[in-house]
Phi, psi and omega in degrees: 000132182264127184291142179281134175306130174261127175274151182308130172059024174296314184283341185277334188283131182259107178293335177296344177298339185269014186251136180295342183262024178247140177271109185296320176297319180292324178286336178291331178262018172097001178279164177297313171082000178301131175257135177272105191304315187299321184256342186082359182287158182238143175282123182255008179293158182298157180295151182056042178289155184272324181276183181291162185283144166246109183278134184236160178295149170295136182231000000 
């Protein structure tokens, strides 16, 4: 198998930060940051978690 070339910092960039439904301050500290739009709650689980989001009120 031929490895795919890796470009600098490709794996580090969070493309989801360019989405309006992501809370930037929460994402900046390593949280998922997904916003549940109907309630305004934010997922505080670690970034790129495997399970579904756990939405918590904004504090």
